[in-house]
NUTOR-147957 format. One record per residue (C-alpha): x, y, z. Coordinates in steps of 0.2 Angstrom, whole numbers. Layout:
// residues N
<atom <X Y Z>>
...
This chain:
// residues 371
<atom <0 0 0>>
<atom <14 12 4>>
<atom <22 10 -13>>
<atom <5 13 -21>>
<atom <2 29 -11>>
<atom <20 35 -14>>
<atom <19 32 -33>>
<atom <2 40 -36>>
<atom <5 55 -24>>
<atom <23 59 -31>>
<atom <16 58 -49>>
<atom <1 69 -45>>
<atom <12 82 -35>>
<atom <25 82 -48>>
<atom <13 86 -62>>
<atom <5 99 -51>>
<atom <21 108 -48>>
<atom <25 109 -67>>
<atom <7 116 -70>>
<atom <10 129 -56>>
<atom <27 134 -64>>
<atom <18 136 -81>>
<atom <4 146 -73>>
<atom <16 158 -66>>
<atom <23 162 -83>>
<atom <7 161 -94>>
<atom <-7 174 -92>>
<atom <-25 166 -92>>
<atom <-29 161 -109>>
<atom <-13 167 -117>>
<atom <-10 156 -132>>
<atom <5 145 -129>>
<atom <12 129 -137>>
<atom <11 112 -130>>
<atom <29 109 -134>>
<atom <36 117 -118>>
<atom <46 107 -105>>
<atom <34 110 -91>>
<atom <20 102 -102>>
<atom <30 88 -110>>
<atom <39 82 -95>>
<atom <24 78 -85>>
<atom <15 71 -100>>
<atom <30 59 -102>>
<atom <31 55 -84>>
<atom <12 51 -83>>
<atom <15 40 -99>>
<atom <30 31 -92>>
<atom <23 27 -74>>
<atom <7 20 -81>>
<atom <16 11 -95>>
<atom <27 1 -83>>
<atom <13 -4 -73>>
<atom <7 -22 -72>>
<atom <-11 -28 -69>>
<atom <-16 -11 -63>>
<atom <-34 -9 -68>>
<atom <-47 -23 -70>>
<atom <-46 -23 -89>>
<atom <-27 -23 -89>>
<atom <-26 -42 -93>>
<atom <-39 -40 -107>>
<atom <-28 -27 -116>>
<atom <-13 -38 -113>>
<atom <-22 -52 -121>>
<atom <-26 -42 -136>>
<atom <-7 -38 -138>>
<atom <-3 -56 -137>>
<atom <-16 -61 -149>>
<atom <-10 -49 -162>>
<atom <8 -55 -159>>
<atom <3 -73 -163>>
<atom <-7 -69 -178>>
<atom <-24 -69 -171>>
<atom <-38 -56 -175>>
<atom <-44 -44 -162>>
<atom <-62 -38 -164>>
<atom <-60 -20 -159>>
<atom <-61 -3 -166>>
<atom <-49 1 -181>>
<atom <-37 13 -174>>
<atom <-35 3 -158>>
<atom <-31 -12 -168>>
<atom <-20 -2 -180>>
<atom <-9 3 -165>>
<atom <-9 -15 -158>>
<atom <-2 -21 -174>>
<atom <11 -7 -175>>
<atom <18 -11 -158>>
<atom <15 -30 -157>>
<atom <19 -35 -174>>
<atom <36 -27 -172>>
<atom <40 -36 -156>>
<atom <40 -20 -146>>
<atom <38 -22 -127>>
<atom <21 -21 -121>>
<atom <26 -7 -109>>
<atom <28 5 -124>>
<atom <11 0 -130>>
<atom <3 4 -113>>
<atom <14 20 -112>>
<atom <7 26 -128>>
<atom <-11 23 -124>>
<atom <-8 33 -107>>
<atom <1 46 -118>>
<atom <-14 49 -129>>
<atom <-25 51 -113>>
<atom <-15 64 -104>>
<atom <-9 73 -120>>
<atom <-27 78 -126>>
<atom <-30 85 -108>>
<atom <-15 95 -108>>
<atom <-18 100 -126>>
<atom <-36 106 -121>>
<atom <-29 117 -106>>
<atom <-12 122 -112>>
<atom <-18 140 -112>>
<atom <-25 139 -95>>
<atom <-12 130 -84>>
<atom <-21 138 -69>>
<atom <-36 126 -72>>
<atom <-24 112 -78>>
<atom <-17 112 -60>>
<atom <-33 108 -52>>
<atom <-38 95 -66>>
<atom <-22 85 -62>>
<atom <-27 86 -43>>
<atom <-45 80 -47>>
<atom <-39 67 -60>>
<atom <-30 58 -46>>
<atom <-40 62 -30>>
<atom <-56 59 -39>>
<atom <-50 42 -45>>
<atom <-53 46 -63>>
<atom <-36 39 -67>>
<atom <-42 22 -62>>
<atom <-56 24 -75>>
<atom <-42 28 -87>>
<atom <-33 12 -83>>
<atom <-48 2 -84>>
<atom <-59 9 -98>>
<atom <-43 13 -109>>
<atom <-51 15 -126>>
<atom <-66 24 -120>>
<atom <-56 36 -109>>
<atom <-45 40 -124>>
<atom <-61 44 -134>>
<atom <-66 55 -119>>
<atom <-50 65 -119>>
<atom <-51 68 -137>>
<atom <-69 74 -134>>
<atom <-63 86 -121>>
<atom <-51 94 -134>>
<atom <-64 94 -148>>
<atom <-76 105 -137>>
<atom <-65 120 -142>>
<atom <-72 118 -160>>
<atom <-90 118 -153>>
<atom <-86 135 -145>>
<atom <-78 141 -162>>
<atom <-92 134 -173>>
<atom <-80 123 -183>>
<atom <-90 108 -187>>
<atom <-77 100 -199>>
<atom <-64 100 -185>>
<atom <-76 94 -172>>
<atom <-81 80 -184>>
<atom <-63 75 -187>>
<atom <-59 73 -169>>
<atom <-75 64 -165>>
<atom <-71 52 -179>>
<atom <-54 49 -172>>
<atom <-63 45 -155>>
<atom <-75 34 -164>>
<atom <-60 24 -171>>
<atom <-55 20 -153>>
<atom <-73 17 -146>>
<atom <-89 16 -156>>
<atom <-99 24 -142>>
<atom <-91 41 -147>>
<atom <-104 42 -161>>
<atom <-117 49 -149>>
<atom <-106 64 -147>>
<atom <-110 70 -164>>
<atom <-127 74 -158>>
<atom <-120 87 -146>>
<atom <-114 99 -159>>
<atom <-130 107 -165>>
<atom <-136 108 -147>>
<atom <-121 116 -139>>
<atom <-114 126 -154>>
<atom <-123 142 -149>>
<atom <-115 142 -131>>
<atom <-132 142 -124>>
<atom <-135 140 -105>>
<atom <-148 127 -104>>
<atom <-148 126 -85>>
<atom <-150 145 -80>>
<atom <-161 142 -65>>
<atom <-152 136 -49>>
<atom <-168 131 -41>>
<atom <-174 121 -55>>
<atom <-157 112 -56>>
<atom <-158 108 -37>>
<atom <-176 101 -40>>
<atom <-171 90 -54>>
<atom <-156 84 -44>>
<atom <-166 80 -29>>
<atom <-180 72 -39>>
<atom <-168 60 -48>>
<atom <-159 56 -32>>
<atom <-175 51 -23>>
<atom <-181 42 -38>>
<atom <-165 32 -40>>
<atom <-166 27 -21>>
<atom <-184 21 -23>>
<atom <-184 10 -38>>
<atom <-174 -5 -43>>
<atom <-162 -2 -57>>
<atom <-165 -19 -65>>
<atom <-183 -13 -69>>
<atom <-177 -2 -83>>
<atom <-160 -11 -88>>
<atom <-168 -20 -103>>
<atom <-174 -4 -110>>
<atom <-157 5 -110>>
<atom <-148 -11 -116>>
<atom <-157 -12 -132>>
<atom <-151 6 -136>>
<atom <-133 0 -136>>
<atom <-133 -14 -148>>
<atom <-123 -4 -161>>
<atom <-109 -2 -149>>
<atom <-98 -14 -138>>
<atom <-111 -12 -125>>
<atom <-123 -24 -135>>
<atom <-112 -39 -132>>
<atom <-109 -34 -114>>
<atom <-127 -33 -110>>
<atom <-130 -51 -114>>
<atom <-115 -56 -103>>
<atom <-118 -44 -89>>
<atom <-136 -40 -89>>
<atom <-138 -43 -70>>
<atom <-121 -35 -66>>
<atom <-128 -22 -55>>
<atom <-122 -15 -38>>
<atom <-131 -9 -24>>
<atom <-132 10 -24>>
<atom <-119 16 -12>>
<atom <-124 27 3>>
<atom <-107 28 11>>
<atom <-95 43 14>>
<atom <-89 44 -4>>
<atom <-106 44 -12>>
<atom <-113 57 0>>
<atom <-98 68 -1>>
<atom <-98 68 -20>>
<atom <-116 72 -20>>
<atom <-113 87 -9>>
<atom <-100 93 -20>>
<atom <-113 92 -34>>
<atom <-124 103 -24>>
<atom <-110 115 -21>>
<atom <-107 116 -40>>
<atom <-125 119 -43>>
<atom <-125 133 -30>>
<atom <-110 142 -38>>
<atom <-115 139 -56>>
<atom <-121 156 -60>>
<atom <-105 164 -53>>
<atom <-94 152 -62>>
<atom <-103 155 -79>>
<atom <-101 174 -76>>
<atom <-83 173 -71>>
<atom <-78 161 -86>>
<atom <-91 168 -98>>
<atom <-78 169 -112>>
<atom <-72 152 -110>>
<atom <-79 134 -114>>
<atom <-86 133 -97>>
<atom <-105 134 -101>>
<atom <-102 120 -113>>
<atom <-93 110 -100>>
<atom <-107 113 -87>>
<atom <-121 108 -99>>
<atom <-113 92 -102>>
<atom <-108 90 -83>>
<atom <-126 93 -77>>
<atom <-134 80 -89>>
<atom <-120 68 -84>>
<atom <-124 71 -66>>
<atom <-142 67 -68>>
<atom <-140 52 -79>>
<atom <-126 45 -68>>
<atom <-138 45 -53>>
<atom <-151 36 -63>>
<atom <-140 22 -69>>
<atom <-127 21 -55>>
<atom <-124 3 -49>>
<atom <-126 -4 -67>>
<atom <-109 -7 -75>>
<atom <-116 -8 -92>>
<atom <-127 8 -91>>
<atom <-113 18 -83>>
<atom <-101 16 -97>>
<atom <-111 26 -111>>
<atom <-113 41 -101>>
<atom <-94 42 -96>>
<atom <-92 56 -108>>
<atom <-105 66 -98>>
<atom <-101 60 -80>>
<atom <-83 62 -82>>
<atom <-85 81 -86>>
<atom <-86 83 -67>>
<atom <-67 82 -67>>
<atom <-67 98 -77>>
<atom <-81 108 -69>>
<atom <-74 104 -51>>
<atom <-57 111 -57>>
<atom <-65 127 -63>>
<atom <-74 128 -46>>
<atom <-58 126 -36>>
<atom <-49 139 -46>>
<atom <-63 151 -44>>
<atom <-64 148 -25>>
<atom <-45 151 -24>>
<atom <-46 167 -33>>
<atom <-60 173 -23>>
<atom <-55 169 -5>>
<atom <-66 182 2>>
<atom <-79 180 8>>
<atom <-72 167 20>>
<atom <-86 155 15>>
<atom <-76 153 -2>>
<atom <-60 148 7>>
<atom <-70 136 19>>
<atom <-78 127 4>>
<atom <-61 126 -5>>
<atom <-53 118 10>>
<atom <-68 106 12>>
<atom <-68 101 -6>>
<atom <-49 98 -6>>
<atom <-50 88 10>>
<atom <-65 77 4>>
<atom <-55 73 -12>>
<atom <-39 68 -3>>
<atom <-49 57 9>>
<atom <-57 49 -6>>
<atom <-40 46 -14>>
<atom <-33 38 2>>
<atom <-49 28 5>>
<atom <-49 21 -13>>
<atom <-31 15 -11>>
<atom <-35 7 6>>
<atom <-50 -1 -1>>
<atom <-40 -7 -16>>
<atom <-28 -16 -4>>
<atom <-42 -24 5>>
<atom <-51 -29 -11>>
<atom <-37 -35 -23>>
<atom <-50 -39 -37>>
<atom <-51 -20 -40>>
<atom <-33 -19 -46>>
<atom <-29 -3 -38>>
<atom <-13 -7 -30>>
<atom <2 -2 -41>>
<atom <14 -16 -47>>
<atom <29 -14 -59>>
<atom <29 -25 -74>>
<atom <45 -32 -68>>
């Protein structure tokens, strides 16, 4: 456990230090290049650390088997670009470490590319990436997480009304995971930078209603309906294998704490939208709120949780904006207090996830080197 905490913490802190250094030298939203040492070094550090891991992430062995299948001339029935990369690395007898490193590189590269002009926000994204346990999603749902990171970058083209560029990047995401096709539907809805959730009261009512509804019904009662919608994606075959793969809705500290943070975000949404009015924040927020509502509805079902990852994972971005805002507006004192509370909550969740991973080896959280 000590090794796991040290590796993840040192990696997170190192990346945050680089982001902080960059923030000191880059004005907010100043156009800068990604080819800077303070960006490239943490990107490569992240790629290497998660490249030399072994059996970290529940799906690690499946990805390793894909690599071995290609190496021995077998077919892998996955998306084109993923298989193409498999063939490049495996067919040339490149150590699998480099393959996993490259996949990790794609994930973190697109996040850095998305926020290279705002390292002040990037610093908090790195913090939430680790303490919010999103990094474990990246190590499990590798292909879809790559698609998500590409999607985050492509949002700049929604803001700029450049559909051809948006289409290009979503097509690339689609070649990593078919579920990304649903992201094409977002362009006409979000291209005008419209705030679809202006009323704080209405958001709280919707959030409360969904929360209560989710706790009163059995998720299996509507599992079949949703599964039929995913037959064109990888989820179709999963639905037959894992139709009953549901989990009880958690009501522990982590669940309650994260829901309280959702409420805080909703309370601050108008201030955030005003402060970041010239940025992509409203688009991020629209996606986040939809993801929050639907993640509550499907929470506990592994199959149904995956398609909305593009929406629910946007919380990582929105919380980062909130933390930056709170830090910049330390007065009134309530802002400082909320900032400290959120940071403590996420650190506690980070430590708890590792401790839980030690107690439950099947979660594959504990870090192991490939050697």
